[in-house]
C-alpha positions, 0 to 999 in steps of 0.5 A: 500500500502506498503511504505517500499521501500520509507524509508528515515533515514533522516525523522521521525515522532516525539513528541518534547519538546517545545523549551522553556522547553528543557534547562536542557535536552539539557544541559545533551544531549550536554555532553552525547548524540552523536546525540545532534547536529542532533536531537532536544529532541524528542520521535520517533514515526516513524523512518525511515519515507518517503522521503521528496518529499512524505511529502505533499502526506502523510500529509493529511492522517496522519492528519486524523489519528492524528486528532482523538487523544485528546491533552495530558499531558506529563511529564518527571521526571524519567530516564531509560536505554537500555543496548546494549552489553557493552554500555547503552543508558540513556533516560527520561521516558515519563509519560502520567498520564491522559492516560498511553497508548496514545503514544503507541496508536498514534504510532500504528495508525501511523504504521497502516497508513504506512504499512511496517514502523514498525521498532520501534514496532519490534525492541525489544520483548517489542514492542514500547518503547517511550523514549527521549535519553539523552546520551550513556555510557560505562557500567552498573555501569557508567550508573546507577551512571549517572542516580543517579547523574541526578536525584539529580538536574533534575526538572520535565518537564510538557507540553501538546502535541497538535502537532506531527511533521514530520521532515527531514534533508538535508545532515548532517544538523540538523532535522527541522520540515517540517509539523505539525500534530494537535491533536484535538480528533474530 
């Protein structure tokens, strides 16, 4: 069933950085990311997602999908950027050393369970590009200078992803976790 008429830009499915590990990311985002208040540090897997009233209906189906994947190690240690016209988005590159394709496979499985919700895999010719946005900058020189500056002090962040989150926000308030989908590989 195509759910595309049920899309909501106030909901998403994400991988989030554990709160106790996000200080240095938030220190950068507070200065440079226009979405700092609205979003927690995250990787979008599905965005937009369904309306909040459909979260409960989708939860069981999506838990079955996510439950087929084993927890995995995720590391942030390097930066990249996307260029959009004259401005650039700087982001942290997620590394999954034990399984380099796990994020793409999870995202693809979620899309398979949500026909019509393919914005993130069709946004560019490269397909789904997992990333954690750090900030937006004016041009290429400023962007590359900032990345070099960030690299001098950024210490790698490593954690195990064992949960994927269904998030939503009401009005202009920040996103909050509404449902937790657990990875277990069984």
